[in-house]
C-alpha positions, 0 to 999 in steps of 0.5 A: 715558809709559814702559811698566811692562814692561822686558825683562831678556833677549832670546830668542835662537834657537840657529839665529839665525845660520842665518837668511838675513838674518843669513847675508847680514849676515855675508857682506857685513859679517863677524862683527863686524857680526853681533855689533853687530847683537845689541848693537843688539837689546840697545839696543832691549830697554833702550829704553822703546819697543823702538826708538831715535829718532835725533832724541832728544839723544845717541841717535846718539852712544850707538849709535855708542859702544855699537856701537864705531864710531869715527865717525857715517859708519861707524854710518850705513853699518852701519844702511843695511846692516841696512835693505837686508838687512831686519834693521831697518825701512828706511822707519822709518830714513828717518824717523829711527827704528831699529827691527825689526818682528820684535823689536817682535813678540817684545817684544809677545809677551813683554810679553803673557806677563809681564802674563798672569803677573801676573794669576795664573799658577801657584799658589804653591809651598806644597804645598797650592795646587800639587798634583803638585809 
């Protein structure tokens, strides 16, 4: 069953490039790999579950096309590098799923915030229900 929550943006810390894992990625594979990593996070955000199941028909071709890899071997090497560095879950990759635990945690927090907002949140801005505004 698809979730009601759909991510419309990805929080991006202004110092994400200073994260030791991102530094390792750039040092090992260059700035293009860093860009591809963020594109992969965008794919996670657009998926209904927050990860990519490589067993799904067309999943590998979609990732390869989106990340601009000319062949599946280059994609596999890239994913292996991300797993080795710890930017995606190595055990899950071995099981055919591309996912990031930290991305899923952030997604769950955003979903909780979204659902809490649907329960009421701030009063409407009509001047009477929102004193001080």
